[in-house]
C-alpha positions as CSV (number, residue, x, y, z in Angstrom):
1,X,42.4,-6.6,4.5
2,X,42.6,-10.1,3.0
3,X,44.5,-13.2,3.9
4,X,48.1,-12.5,5.2
5,X,50.5,-15.3,5.7
6,X,53.3,-14.9,8.1
7,X,56.4,-17.0,7.2
8,X,58.9,-17.6,9.9
9,X,61.4,-19.5,7.8
10,X,62.7,-22.8,9.2
11,X,62.6,-21.6,12.8
12,X,61.0,-24.1,15.3
13,X,59.7,-21.3,17.5
14,X,55.9,-21.2,17.8
15,X,54.0,-18.9,15.5
16,X,52.1,-16.0,16.8
17,X,48.5,-15.0,15.8
18,X,48.1,-11.3,15.3
19,X,45.1,-9.7,17.0
20,X,42.6,-8.6,14.4
21,X,39.2,-7.0,14.9
22,X,36.6,-8.4,12.6
23,X,33.3,-6.5,12.1
24,X,30.7,-9.1,11.1
25,X,27.2,-7.7,10.5
26,X,24.4,-10.0,11.2
27,X,23.0,-11.2,7.8
28,X,19.5,-11.2,9.2
29,X,19.5,-7.5,9.7
30,X,20.1,-6.9,5.9
31,X,16.4,-7.2,5.1
32,X,16.0,-3.9,3.3
33,X,14.2,-5.8,0.6
34,X,11.2,-5.7,3.0
35,X,11.0,-1.9,2.6
36,X,11.8,-2.0,-1.2
37,X,9.0,-4.5,-2.0
38,X,6.4,-3.0,0.4
39,X,7.1,0.5,-0.8
40,X,6.6,-0.6,-4.4
41,X,3.2,-2.2,-3.6
42,X,1.9,0.5,-1.2
43,X,3.0,3.4,-3.4
44,X,1.2,1.8,-6.3
45,X,-2.1,1.7,-4.4
46,X,-1.7,5.0,-2.7
47,X,-0.9,7.0,-5.9
48,X,-3.9,5.6,-7.7
49,X,-6.2,6.2,-4.8
50,X,-5.0,9.8,-4.4
51,X,-6.1,10.5,-8.0
52,X,-9.8,10.0,-7.0
53,X,-12.3,12.7,-6.1
54,X,-15.1,12.7,-3.7
55,X,-18.7,13.6,-4.6
56,X,-21.4,14.6,-2.2
57,X,-24.8,13.7,-3.6
58,X,-28.3,14.3,-2.2
59,X,-31.5,13.5,-4.1
60,X,-29.4,13.1,-7.2
61,X,-27.9,16.6,-7.0
62,X,-24.3,17.5,-6.2
63,X,-23.6,19.4,-3.0
64,X,-20.5,21.6,-2.7
65,X,-19.8,22.3,1.0
66,X,-16.9,22.7,3.4
67,X,-16.6,18.9,4.0
68,X,-16.2,18.3,0.2
69,X,-13.5,21.0,0.1
70,X,-11.6,19.3,2.9
71,X,-11.9,15.9,1.2
72,X,-11.0,17.0,-2.3
73,X,-8.8,20.1,-2.1
74,X,-7.2,21.1,1.2
75,X,-7.7,18.7,4.2
76,X,-5.4,20.8,6.3
77,X,-3.0,23.8,6.0
78,X,0.0,21.6,5.5
79,X,-1.2,19.0,3.0
80,X,-2.9,18.9,-0.3
81,X,-5.6,16.3,-0.9
82,X,-3.3,14.2,-2.9
83,X,-0.6,14.2,-0.2
84,X,-3.2,13.6,2.5
85,X,-4.8,10.5,0.9
86,X,-1.4,9.0,0.0
87,X,-0.5,9.5,3.6
88,X,-3.7,7.8,4.7
89,X,-3.2,4.7,2.5
90,X,0.4,4.4,3.5
91,X,-0.5,4.4,7.2
92,X,-3.5,2.2,6.7
93,X,-1.5,-0.6,5.0
94,X,1.7,-0.3,7.0
95,X,0.1,0.1,10.4
96,X,-3.2,-1.8,9.8
97,X,-5.2,1.3,10.9
98,X,-5.5,5.0,10.4
99,X,-7.1,7.6,12.7
100,X,-8.2,10.9,11.2
101,X,-9.3,13.7,13.6
102,X,-10.8,17.1,13.2
103,X,-9.2,20.0,15.0
104,X,-10.8,23.3,16.1
105,X,-10.2,24.8,12.7
106,X,-12.2,22.0,11.0
107,X,-9.0,20.6,9.5
108,X,-8.5,16.8,8.9
109,X,-5.4,15.5,10.6
110,X,-3.8,12.1,10.5
111,X,-2.8,10.8,13.9
112,X,0.8,9.5,14.3
113,X,0.0,7.6,17.5
114,X,-2.9,7.2,19.9
115,X,-4.4,5.0,22.6
116,X,-7.5,3.1,21.4
117,X,-9.8,2.0,24.2
118,X,-12.5,-0.4,23.1
119,X,-16.0,-0.8,24.6
120,X,-18.9,-3.2,23.9
121,X,-21.9,-0.9,24.6
122,X,-20.4,2.5,24.2
123,X,-18.3,4.4,21.6
124,X,-14.6,3.4,21.5
125,X,-12.4,6.3,22.6
126,X,-9.0,7.6,21.4
127,X,-6.7,9.4,23.8
128,X,-3.1,10.5,23.8
129,X,-3.4,11.5,20.1
130,X,-0.2,12.9,18.6
131,X,0.0,14.7,15.3
132,X,3.4,15.9,14.1
133,X,4.7,15.8,17.6
134,X,1.8,17.8,19.1
135,X,-0.3,16.1,21.7
136,X,-4.1,16.7,21.8
137,X,-5.3,16.6,25.4
138,X,-8.9,15.8,24.6
139,X,-10.3,12.3,24.3
140,X,-12.1,11.6,21.0
141,X,-15.1,9.2,20.7
142,X,-15.6,6.9,17.7
143,X,-18.4,9.1,16.4
144,X,-16.2,12.1,16.3
145,X,-13.4,10.6,14.1
146,X,-12.8,8.8,10.9
147,X,-11.2,5.5,11.9
148,X,-10.0,3.0,9.2
149,X,-9.0,-0.5,9.9
150,X,-7.2,-2.8,7.4
151,X,-6.4,-6.4,8.3
152,X,-4.2,-8.6,6.1
153,X,-2.9,-11.6,7.9
154,X,-0.9,-12.8,4.9
155,X,1.0,-9.5,4.7
156,X,1.7,-9.5,8.4
157,X,3.0,-13.0,8.4
158,X,5.0,-12.5,5.3
159,X,6.8,-9.4,6.5
160,X,7.5,-11.0,9.9
161,X,9.1,-14.2,8.5
162,X,9.8,-14.6,4.8
163,X,11.5,-11.3,4.4
164,X,13.9,-12.2,7.1
165,X,15.0,-15.2,5.0
166,X,15.4,-12.9,2.0
167,X,17.6,-10.6,4.1
168,X,19.9,-13.5,5.2
169,X,20.2,-14.6,1.5
170,X,21.0,-11.1,0.4
171,X,23.5,-10.6,3.2
172,X,25.3,-13.8,2.2
173,X,25.5,-12.6,-1.4
174,X,27.0,-9.3,-0.3
175,X,29.6,-11.2,1.8
176,X,30.6,-13.3,-1.2
177,X,30.7,-10.2,-3.5
178,X,33.0,-8.3,-1.1
179,X,35.4,-11.2,-0.7
180,X,35.6,-11.6,-4.5
181,X,36.8,-8.0,-4.9
182,X,38.9,-7.4,-1.8
183,X,42.7,-6.9,-2.0
184,X,44.8,-9.8,-0.8
185,X,48.4,-9.9,0.0
186,X,51.3,-12.0,1.4
187,X,53.7,-10.5,4.0
188,X,57.0,-12.2,4.5
189,X,58.9,-11.5,7.7
190,X,62.4,-12.4,8.7
191,X,62.1,-13.1,12.4
192,X,64.9,-14.7,14.4
193,X,64.8,-16.3,17.8
194,X,65.0,-13.9,20.7
195,X,63.7,-10.9,18.8
196,X,60.2,-12.0,18.1
197,X,58.4,-9.9,20.7
198,X,59.9,-6.7,19.3
199,X,59.4,-7.8,15.7
200,X,55.7,-8.8,16.3
201,X,55.0,-5.2,17.5
202,X,56.8,-3.8,14.4
203,X,54.9,-6.2,12.2
204,X,51.5,-5.2,13.6
205,X,52.3,-1.5,13.2
206,X,53.3,-2.2,9.6
207,X,50.1,-4.1,8.9
208,X,48.0,-1.2,10.3
209,X,49.7,1.3,8.0
210,X,49.0,-0.9,4.9
211,X,45.4,-1.4,5.9
212,X,44.9,2.4,6.5
213,X,46.5,3.2,3.1
214,X,44.1,0.9,1.3
215,X,41.1,2.2,3.3
216,X,41.6,5.9,2.8
217,X,43.1,6.1,-0.8
218,X,42.2,4.8,-4.2
219,X,45.9,4.3,-4.9
220,X,48.3,3.4,-2.1
221,X,52.0,3.0,-1.9
222,X,53.4,0.3,0.5
223,X,56.8,1.2,1.9
224,X,59.3,-1.6,2.1
225,X,61.1,-2.1,5.4
226,X,64.1,-4.2,6.2
227,X,63.0,-7.7,7.1
228,X,59.5,-7.3,5.6
229,X,58.4,-8.1,2.1
230,X,54.8,-7.4,0.8
231,X,53.3,-9.0,-2.3
232,X,49.8,-8.1,-3.4
233,X,47.4,-10.6,-4.9
234,X,44.6,-9.1,-7.0
235,X,40.9,-9.7,-6.3
236,X,38.8,-11.8,-8.6
237,X,35.9,-10.5,-10.6
238,X,34.8,-13.7,-12.3
239,X,31.3,-13.9,-10.8
240,X,30.6,-10.2,-10.0
241,X,27.9,-9.9,-12.7
242,X,26.3,-13.1,-11.6
243,X,26.0,-11.9,-8.0
244,X,24.3,-8.7,-9.1
245,X,21.9,-10.6,-11.3
246,X,21.0,-12.8,-8.4
247,X,20.3,-9.7,-6.2
248,X,18.1,-8.2,-8.9
249,X,16.2,-11.4,-9.3
250,X,15.8,-11.7,-5.5
251,X,14.4,-8.1,-5.4
252,X,12.0,-8.9,-8.2
253,X,10.7,-12.0,-6.5
254,X,10.1,-10.1,-3.2
255,X,8.1,-7.4,-5.0
256,X,6.1,-10.0,-6.9
257,X,5.2,-11.8,-3.7
258,X,4.0,-8.6,-2.0
259,X,2.1,-7.7,-5.1
260,X,0.2,-11.0,-4.8
261,X,-0.5,-10.3,-1.1
262,X,-1.8,-6.8,-1.8
263,X,-3.9,-7.9,-4.8
264,X,-1.8,-6.1,-7.5
265,X,-1.1,-7.8,-10.8
266,X,2.6,-8.4,-11.0
267,X,3.0,-6.9,-14.5
268,X,1.5,-3.6,-13.4
269,X,4.4,-3.1,-10.9
270,X,7.1,-4.1,-13.3
271,X,5.6,-2.1,-16.2
272,X,6.3,-4.9,-18.7
273,X,5.4,-4.2,-22.3
274,X,2.7,-6.9,-22.3
275,X,-0.9,-5.9,-22.6
276,X,-2.0,-4.6,-19.3
277,X,-5.4,-3.1,-19.9
278,X,-7.2,-6.2,-18.6
279,X,-4.9,-6.2,-15.5
280,X,-5.6,-2.6,-14.8
281,X,-9.3,-3.2,-14.9
282,X,-8.9,-6.2,-12.6
283,X,-7.0,-4.2,-10.1
284,X,-9.3,-1.2,-10.3
285,X,-12.4,-3.3,-9.8
286,X,-10.9,-5.5,-7.1
287,X,-8.2,-4.1,-4.8
288,X,-8.6,-0.4,-5.5
289,X,-12.4,-0.6,-5.3
290,X,-12.0,-2.3,-1.9
291,X,-10.1,0.7,-0.5
292,X,-12.6,3.0,-2.1
293,X,-15.5,1.2,-0.3
294,X,-13.6,0.9,2.9
295,X,-13.1,4.6,3.2
296,X,-16.5,5.5,1.8
297,X,-18.3,3.3,4.4
298,X,-16.6,5.2,7.2
299,X,-17.2,8.6,5.7
300,X,-20.8,8.0,5.0
301,X,-21.4,6.6,8.4
302,X,-19.9,9.7,10.0
303,X,-20.8,12.6,7.7
304,X,-24.2,11.6,6.3
305,X,-27.4,12.3,8.2
306,X,-30.0,10.9,5.8
307,X,-28.6,7.7,4.3
308,X,-31.7,7.2,2.1
309,X,-31.3,10.3,0.0
310,X,-27.7,11.3,0.7
311,X,-24.3,9.8,0.2
312,X,-20.6,10.5,-0.6
313,X,-19.2,8.8,-3.7
314,X,-15.6,8.3,-5.0
315,X,-14.8,8.8,-8.7
316,X,-11.3,7.7,-9.7
317,X,-10.0,4.7,-11.5
318,X,-13.5,3.2,-11.2
319,X,-14.9,5.9,-13.4
320,X,-17.1,4.4,-16.1
321,X,-16.3,5.0,-19.8
322,X,-19.6,6.2,-21.2
323,X,-18.4,5.7,-24.8
324,X,-17.7,2.0,-24.3
325,X,-21.1,1.7,-22.6
326,X,-23.0,3.5,-25.3
327,X,-24.5,0.4,-26.8
328,X,-25.6,-1.2,-23.5
329,X,-27.0,2.1,-22.4
330,X,-29.1,2.4,-25.6
331,X,-30.5,-1.1,-25.0
332,X,-31.4,-0.4,-21.4
333,X,-33.2,2.8,-22.2
334,X,-34.9,1.7,-25.4
335,X,-36.2,-1.5,-23.7
336,X,-37.8,0.5,-20.9
337,X,-35.6,-1.1,-18.2
338,X,-34.3,2.2,-16.8
339,X,-35.0,5.9,-17.2
340,X,-32.4,8.3,-18.6
341,X,-32.0,10.0,-15.2
342,X,-31.3,6.6,-13.7
343,X,-28.6,6.0,-16.3
344,X,-27.1,9.4,-15.4
345,X,-26.9,8.4,-11.7
346,X,-25.3,5.0,-12.6
347,X,-22.7,6.9,-14.6
348,X,-22.0,9.3,-11.7
349,X,-23.6,12.2,-13.4
350,X,-26.0,14.7,-11.8
351,X,-29.8,14.2,-12.3
352,X,-31.5,16.5,-14.8
353,X,-34.5,18.6,-13.9
354,X,-36.1,17.7,-17.3
355,X,-39.1,15.6,-16.4
356,X,-38.9,13.7,-19.7
357,X,-35.7,12.1,-18.4
358,X,-37.7,10.3,-15.7
359,X,-40.0,8.7,-18.2
360,X,-39.7,5.1,-19.4
361,X,-39.4,4.6,-23.1
362,X,-39.8,1.5,-25.2
363,X,-38.7,1.8,-28.8
364,X,-40.5,0.1,-31.7
365,X,-37.9,-2.7,-31.8
366,X,-38.8,-3.7,-28.3
367,X,-42.5,-3.3,-28.5
368,X,-44.8,-6.3,-29.0
369,X,-44.4,-7.7,-32.5
370,X,-41.5,-5.3,-33.3
371,X,-41.9,-3.4,-36.6
372,X,-44.7,-5.7,-37.7
């Protein structure tokens, strides 16, 4: 309630310190920036990953089966594919691992907690699996689940140490901001010798009433009592804007640091008006492609029987623009380097049954001597 001075006139009696309960919150606990910055980075990756679609390809032909339906449309009765894969990426980055099990209805479920037992010569096992508060009594082996592991020592170190420093700095700023805008007042009391014990109790009661009036109401009226005089000193607002600007900059710095750790170009997160097409391509071919491949490796190792002719693919932000590749494709085909069916496979398209598309062609420009 501000600084209150108690003036006892010229009396030589000792002054009395009124008991006051101060509620100081530890500045180190104010590290909400950790969540803000992490959410910004993780959401950016998760939302882009969730836009992708899986393809099941065997001998160049697309296969549409129950497994593909679960991966692309409805993994389980409570989540769409978009929600499911966002959930997977969030848990993978935040927890460093993600366990996906299959229930008796052939639904894909993301485990909230589990006990992972590791072996050298046998399948690892997963027991005590909980999904939405339900415990599965069975023990799953590694070959029966989709288990994803993501290790980022920089991210772990950063969230454990540097964000604590940001929290302390932010807490300090908030303390300064609150002091700058709090209401201050001076209370004068006429206390004479021999009556101080009684007057001290009355003074404390009066202070409590003033404090409660300010705390509960936007506009408060302070009653004047014989022997007490209250004078309010207004709060200062000189550096309010400066404090908020510092907080905004601190938040931006935290997000930028996490973006660097997760492999996200900073300008993509802040959506600056600068040219970002090159940054998008860098992110798609780097960080996003890493998560594509991480999940594809696990799915192909668990769901594919013939790895020579069969595989699952992901088509999302990594999808090739056939129009921008038209000239290179023409050169590859006309020089006899690849067949047209091979080009179709490289572009993520289904092979054609037309036998001509499996033939190599060399145009006149690439034949010996050219047009001569």
